[in-house]
C-alpha positions as CSV (number, residue, x, y, z in Angstrom):
1,M,55.5,131.7,-26.7
2,K,57.5,130.8,-29.7
3,K,61.1,129.7,-29.5
4,F,63.9,132.3,-29.9
5,I,65.2,132.3,-33.5
6,Y,68.1,134.7,-34.3
7,P,67.3,136.1,-37.7
8,M,71.0,136.3,-38.7
9,E,71.9,132.9,-37.5
10,N,73.3,131.9,-40.9
11,L,75.6,134.9,-40.9
12,F,76.7,134.1,-37.4
13,Q,77.6,130.5,-38.4
14,I,79.6,131.8,-41.4
15,K,81.5,134.0,-39.1
16,L,82.3,131.1,-36.9
17,K,83.5,129.1,-39.9
18,L,85.6,132.0,-41.2
19,E,87.2,132.3,-37.7
20,D,88.0,128.6,-37.8
21,Q,89.5,128.9,-41.2
22,A,91.6,131.9,-40.1
23,K,92.9,129.9,-37.1
24,I,93.9,127.0,-39.3
25,A,95.6,129.5,-41.8
26,Y,97.4,131.1,-38.9
27,G,98.6,127.7,-37.6
28,V,99.8,126.7,-41.0
29,A,101.7,130.0,-41.4
30,R,103.2,129.6,-37.9
31,L,104.3,126.0,-38.7
32,R,105.9,127.1,-41.9
33,L,107.8,129.9,-40.2
34,T,109.0,127.5,-37.6
35,K,110.3,125.1,-40.3
36,E,112.0,127.9,-42.2
37,E,113.6,129.1,-39.0
38,E,114.8,125.6,-38.3
39,K,116.3,125.4,-41.8
40,L,118.1,128.7,-41.2
41,E,119.6,127.4,-38.0
42,Q,120.7,124.2,-39.8
43,L,122.4,126.3,-42.4
44,K,124.1,128.3,-39.8
45,G,125.2,125.2,-38.1
46,R,126.6,123.8,-41.3
47,K,128.4,127.0,-41.9
48,A,129.9,126.9,-38.4
49,S,131.1,123.4,-39.0
50,Y,132.7,124.4,-42.3
51,E,134.5,127.3,-40.6
52,E,135.7,124.9,-37.9
53,E,136.9,122.5,-40.7
54,L,138.7,125.4,-42.4
55,R,140.4,126.3,-39.1
56,R,141.5,122.7,-38.7
57,L,142.8,122.5,-42.3
58,R,144.8,125.7,-41.9
59,S,146.4,124.5,-38.7
60,A,147.2,121.0,-39.9
61,K,149.2,120.0,-43.0
62,L,148.4,122.5,-45.7
63,D,146.2,121.0,-48.4
64,I,145.3,123.9,-50.7
65,L,142.6,122.1,-52.6
66,Q,140.7,121.1,-49.4
67,I,141.1,124.7,-48.0
68,R,139.7,126.2,-51.2
69,Q,136.8,123.7,-51.3
70,C,136.0,124.5,-47.7
71,E,136.2,128.3,-48.4
72,Q,133.8,127.8,-51.3
73,A,131.5,125.7,-49.2
74,I,131.5,128.6,-46.6
75,E,130.6,131.1,-49.4
76,V,127.8,128.8,-50.6
77,M,126.5,128.5,-47.1
78,K,126.6,132.3,-46.7
79,Q,124.5,132.7,-49.8
80,S,122.1,130.0,-48.7
81,I,121.8,131.7,-45.3
82,R,121.0,135.0,-47.0
83,Q,118.4,133.3,-49.2
84,Q,116.9,131.5,-46.2
85,M,116.7,134.7,-44.3
86,T,114.7,136.1,-47.0
87,V,112.4,133.1,-46.9
88,V,112.1,133.5,-43.1
89,R,111.2,137.2,-43.5
90,N,108.6,136.3,-46.1
91,A,107.1,133.6,-43.8
92,A,107.1,136.0,-40.9
93,H,105.2,138.5,-43.1
94,R,102.7,135.8,-44.1
95,L,102.3,134.9,-40.5
96,E,101.6,138.6,-39.6
97,L,99.0,138.8,-42.4
98,A,97.4,135.6,-41.1
99,R,97.4,137.0,-37.5
100,I,95.6,140.2,-38.8
101,R,93.0,138.2,-40.6
102,L,92.5,136.0,-37.6
103,N,92.0,139.2,-35.4
104,D,89.5,140.5,-37.9
105,A,87.6,137.3,-38.0
106,I,87.5,137.2,-34.2
107,I,86.2,140.8,-34.0
108,E,83.5,140.0,-36.6
109,R,82.5,136.9,-34.7
110,K,82.3,138.7,-31.4
111,T,80.3,141.5,-33.1
112,Q,77.8,138.9,-34.3
113,E,77.7,137.3,-30.8
114,R,76.8,140.7,-29.2
115,L,74.1,141.2,-31.8
116,K,72.7,137.8,-31.1
117,E,72.8,138.5,-27.3
118,K,71.0,141.8,-27.9
119,A,68.4,140.2,-30.0
120,F,67.9,137.5,-27.3
121,E,67.6,140.3,-24.6
122,A,65.0,142.0,-26.7
123,Y,63.2,138.7,-27.2
124,M,63.2,138.1,-23.4
125,L,61.9,141.6,-22.7
126,E,59.1,140.9,-25.2
127,F,58.4,137.6,-23.6
128,E,58.2,139.0,-20.1
129,A,56.0,141.9,-21.4
130,E,53.7,139.2,-22.9
131,E,53.6,137.3,-19.7
132,R,52.8,140.4,-17.6
133,K,50.0,141.2,-20.1
134,E,48.5,137.6,-19.8
135,V,48.8,137.8,-15.9
136,D,47.0,141.2,-16.0
137,E,44.3,139.8,-18.3
138,L,43.8,136.8,-16.0
139,N,43.7,139.1,-12.9
140,S,41.3,141.5,-14.5
141,Y,39.1,138.7,-15.7
142,R,39.0,137.1,-12.2
143,Y,38.1,140.2,-10.4
144,S,35.6,141.4,-13.0
145,I,33.5,138.2,-12.9
146,P,32.6,138.5,-9.1
147,A,31.5,142.1,-9.8
148,F,29.0,140.9,-12.4
149,D,27.7,138.3,-10.0
150,K,27.0,140.8,-7.3
151,E,25.1,143.1,-9.7
152,D,22.7,140.3,-10.7
C-alpha cells in the first residue's frame, strides 16, 4: 500500500512556523517589558536617592541652591517615572497582544494536528480494510481451487 500523505501538510507546516514566530514575538515582548520595568525601578531608585539627598541637605547646613536643585531633580524624576509607567503599560499591552496571538497560533496548530491524526486514522482503516480484502481473496482462492480439482 502507498505511504500516508497528509493532503494539507503544507498548511500544517505553515501553522507550525506561525506558532514559532508567535513564540518569538512573545519572547521579545516579554523581554521588552522586563527591560522597561527595570528602567522604572532604576528611576524610582534615583528618585529615592534624591529624596534622601534632600533630607540630608535640609538637616545639614542650609544651601538653598542645592536644595532647589535637588527638589527640581525630584520633580524631573517624578515626571520621568510617570512617562516610564506609560511605557511599561504599553509594553504590557503589547505583551498581552503577543500572548493572545500565540494562543491563537497554538490553537490553529493543534487543530491541524487533530485533522492530520484523523486523516491518518482514516488511512489506517482503509489500509486494514484493504488487507482484510486481500486475505479474504487469498482464502477464497485457496479454498475454491481444491473444489475444482475434486470435480474433475
